[in-house]
C-alpha positions as CSV (number, residue, x, y, z in Angstrom):
1,X,93.2,89.7,102.7
2,X,94.0,93.4,102.0
3,X,97.1,94.5,103.9
4,X,96.6,98.1,105.0
5,X,99.2,100.6,106.3
6,X,97.9,103.6,108.1
7,X,99.8,106.9,107.9
8,X,98.5,109.8,110.1
9,X,100.2,112.0,112.6
10,X,97.3,111.8,115.0
11,X,97.4,108.8,117.2
12,X,93.7,108.7,118.0
13,X,92.8,109.0,114.3
14,X,95.1,106.0,113.5
15,X,93.7,104.0,116.4
16,X,90.1,104.7,115.2
17,X,91.0,103.7,111.6
18,X,92.8,100.6,112.8
19,X,89.7,99.4,114.8
20,X,87.5,100.0,111.7
21,X,89.8,98.1,109.3
22,X,90.4,95.2,111.8
23,X,86.7,94.8,112.2
24,X,86.3,93.5,108.7
25,X,87.3,89.9,107.7
26,X,89.0,90.8,104.5
27,X,91.5,93.4,105.8
28,X,94.3,93.7,108.3
29,X,96.4,96.6,109.6
30,X,100.1,95.7,109.1
31,X,101.5,99.0,110.4
32,X,100.9,102.5,111.6
33,X,103.1,105.5,110.8
34,X,103.1,108.9,112.4
35,X,105.4,110.6,109.9
36,X,106.1,110.4,106.2
37,X,109.5,108.8,106.5
38,X,108.1,106.2,108.8
39,X,105.4,105.4,106.3
40,X,108.0,104.9,103.6
41,X,110.0,102.6,105.8
42,X,107.0,100.6,106.9
43,X,105.7,100.3,103.3
44,X,109.0,98.7,102.4
45,X,109.2,96.5,105.5
46,X,105.6,95.3,105.6
47,X,104.7,95.0,101.9
48,X,101.3,96.5,102.4
49,X,98.8,96.4,99.6
50,X,97.5,99.9,100.3
51,X,98.5,102.9,102.3
52,X,95.8,105.2,103.8
53,X,97.7,108.4,103.7
54,X,97.0,111.7,105.5
55,X,98.1,114.7,103.4
56,X,99.3,116.9,106.3
57,X,102.1,115.1,108.3
58,X,105.4,116.2,109.8
59,X,108.8,115.2,108.4
60,X,107.5,114.5,104.9
61,X,104.0,115.5,103.9
62,X,101.6,113.0,102.4
63,X,102.3,114.2,98.8
64,X,106.1,113.7,99.0
65,X,105.6,110.4,100.9
66,X,103.2,109.2,98.1
67,X,105.7,110.2,95.5
68,X,108.5,108.2,97.2
69,X,106.3,105.1,97.6
70,X,104.9,105.1,94.1
71,X,108.3,105.7,92.5
72,X,110.0,102.9,94.3
73,X,110.3,99.8,92.0
74,X,110.4,97.5,95.0
75,X,106.9,98.8,96.0
76,X,105.3,98.3,92.6
77,X,101.7,97.6,93.1
78,X,101.3,99.4,96.4
79,X,98.3,101.7,96.2
80,X,97.8,105.0,98.1
81,X,94.4,106.3,99.2
82,X,94.8,109.9,100.4
83,X,92.7,111.3,103.2
84,X,92.2,115.1,103.6
85,X,90.3,117.2,106.1
86,X,88.5,119.3,103.4
87,X,87.2,118.3,100.0
88,X,88.5,121.7,98.7
89,X,92.1,120.9,99.6
90,X,94.3,122.1,96.7
91,X,96.8,119.4,97.6
92,X,94.4,116.7,96.3
93,X,95.4,117.2,92.7
94,X,99.1,117.2,93.6
95,X,98.7,114.0,95.6
96,X,97.0,112.3,92.7
97,X,99.7,113.5,90.3
98,X,102.3,112.1,92.8
99,X,100.8,108.7,92.4
100,X,97.8,108.4,94.7
101,X,95.0,106.3,93.3
102,X,92.1,108.0,95.1
103,X,91.1,110.3,97.9
104,X,88.5,110.8,100.6
105,X,87.7,113.4,103.2
106,X,88.2,112.3,106.8
107,X,84.6,112.8,107.8
108,X,83.4,110.1,105.3
109,X,81.2,107.4,106.6
110,X,83.1,104.3,107.9
111,X,81.5,102.0,105.3
112,X,82.6,104.4,102.5
113,X,86.2,104.3,103.7
114,X,86.2,100.5,103.7
115,X,84.6,100.4,100.3
116,X,87.2,102.9,99.0
117,X,90.0,100.7,100.4
118,X,88.6,97.7,98.6
119,X,88.1,99.7,95.4
120,X,91.6,101.1,95.3
121,X,93.3,97.9,96.4
122,X,91.5,96.1,93.5
123,X,93.0,98.6,91.0
124,X,89.7,100.4,90.3
125,X,91.0,103.9,91.2
126,X,89.1,107.1,92.0
127,X,86.1,106.1,94.2
128,X,82.9,108.0,93.3
129,X,84.3,109.1,89.9
130,X,81.6,111.6,89.0
131,X,81.9,113.8,92.1
132,X,85.7,113.3,92.2
133,X,86.0,114.4,88.6
134,X,84.0,117.6,89.3
135,X,86.3,118.3,92.3
136,X,89.4,117.8,90.3
137,X,88.1,120.1,87.6
138,X,87.3,122.8,90.1
139,X,90.7,122.6,91.8
140,X,92.5,122.7,88.5
141,X,90.7,125.9,87.5
142,X,91.9,127.6,90.7
143,X,95.5,126.3,90.6
144,X,98.6,127.1,88.6
145,X,100.3,123.7,88.3
146,X,102.6,122.5,85.6
147,X,100.6,120.5,83.1
148,X,100.8,116.7,82.7
149,X,101.3,115.0,79.3
150,X,98.5,116.2,77.0
151,X,96.1,114.2,74.8
152,X,97.8,115.3,71.5
153,X,99.2,111.8,71.0
154,X,95.8,110.2,71.2
155,X,93.6,109.1,68.3
156,X,90.2,110.6,67.8
157,X,88.5,107.6,69.4
158,X,90.9,107.6,72.3
159,X,90.1,111.3,72.9
160,X,86.4,110.5,73.0
161,X,87.1,107.7,75.5
162,X,89.3,110.0,77.6
163,X,86.5,112.7,77.6
164,X,84.0,110.1,79.0
165,X,86.5,108.9,81.6
166,X,86.9,112.5,82.8
167,X,83.1,112.8,83.0
168,X,83.1,109.9,85.5
169,X,81.7,107.1,83.3
170,X,82.9,103.5,83.9
171,X,83.9,101.1,81.2
172,X,80.4,99.7,80.7
173,X,78.9,103.2,80.4
174,X,81.7,104.2,78.0
175,X,81.0,101.2,75.9
176,X,77.3,102.0,75.8
177,X,77.9,105.6,74.9
178,X,80.3,104.8,72.0
179,X,78.6,101.6,70.8
180,X,81.5,99.4,71.8
181,X,81.9,96.2,73.9
182,X,83.0,96.7,77.5
183,X,86.2,94.8,76.7
184,X,87.0,97.2,73.8
185,X,86.3,100.2,76.1
186,X,88.6,98.8,78.7
187,X,91.3,98.2,76.1
188,X,91.0,101.8,75.0
189,X,91.4,103.1,78.6
190,X,94.5,100.9,79.1
191,X,96.1,102.2,75.9
192,X,95.4,105.8,76.9
193,X,97.0,105.2,80.2
194,X,100.1,103.9,78.5
195,X,100.3,106.8,76.1
196,X,99.9,109.4,78.7
197,X,102.0,107.6,81.4
198,X,99.0,107.6,83.7
199,X,98.9,105.2,86.7
200,X,95.1,105.0,86.8
201,X,91.8,106.7,86.0
202,X,92.5,109.5,88.5
203,X,95.4,110.7,86.4
204,X,93.4,110.4,83.2
205,X,90.8,112.8,84.7
206,X,93.7,115.3,85.3
207,X,95.1,114.7,81.8
208,X,91.7,115.5,80.3
209,X,90.9,118.7,82.3
210,X,94.3,120.4,82.3
211,X,94.6,121.0,78.5
212,X,90.9,121.9,78.2
213,X,89.8,118.7,76.5
214,X,87.0,118.7,79.1
215,X,85.5,121.9,80.5
216,X,84.0,122.0,84.0
217,X,80.3,122.2,83.8
218,X,80.0,121.6,80.1
219,X,77.4,119.1,79.1
220,X,77.9,118.8,75.4
221,X,77.8,115.4,73.8
222,X,81.3,114.4,72.5
223,X,81.5,113.5,68.8
224,X,81.1,109.8,68.2
225,X,78.9,109.1,71.2
226,X,75.4,107.6,71.1
227,X,72.9,110.4,71.9
228,X,70.6,108.3,74.1
229,X,73.4,106.7,76.0
230,X,75.1,110.1,76.5
231,X,71.9,111.7,77.7
232,X,71.5,108.8,80.2
233,X,75.0,109.5,81.7
234,X,75.9,113.0,80.9
235,X,76.8,115.4,83.7
236,X,74.2,117.9,84.8
237,X,74.5,121.5,86.1
238,X,72.9,122.7,89.3
239,X,70.0,124.1,87.2
240,X,69.2,120.8,85.5
241,X,67.3,117.7,86.6
242,X,69.5,114.6,86.7
243,X,68.5,111.9,84.2
244,X,69.1,109.1,86.7
């Protein structure tokens, strides 16, 4: 059973989300917060597995609230899924860097919200990694934010893996592209997270785009990757026809 805390300043929005979550047999709503401070207090009191967090709230906004929750050692393991009104919200990157494990726009389909809750609660951050990676890249190009830890400390192989993570490939696809086993690819991802101090794949995407290791829109095949596998998964531009 996934224990969900809802944090949104709009009562009707919280009520609608609560009805949706409670309609599934594998989730339950353990609390509802209308302010950031209330969300932090309820997270501590109710031991939720996941917080569905609105970015724009009174008292403390969703970014600072996320930072307080993820920095609290007593709340280790609590995931945050950020909701925003627009998919161009510049605060998305800041929320991810504050510790959020994924984000969705509020007008997403109900089934997609439930799937995102399950995905993030299971530790598989960043729902829809391909589109999300593209959005993060676009936002980073338009923002002036202090950089996170760069990839200088990584080995050549780890940089190749990081590049593919930023492109939205999962562990199985990374393994195929680099001629590795899925377990080895997963191990590389875990080591990269440790070296960069990243909580999950969302932060790896930021770590790849900020120093320019990956360039938005570029479709070049990274060194070391299998050509056929890369062509099967590589990102396309608006002028290209997707390979799958």
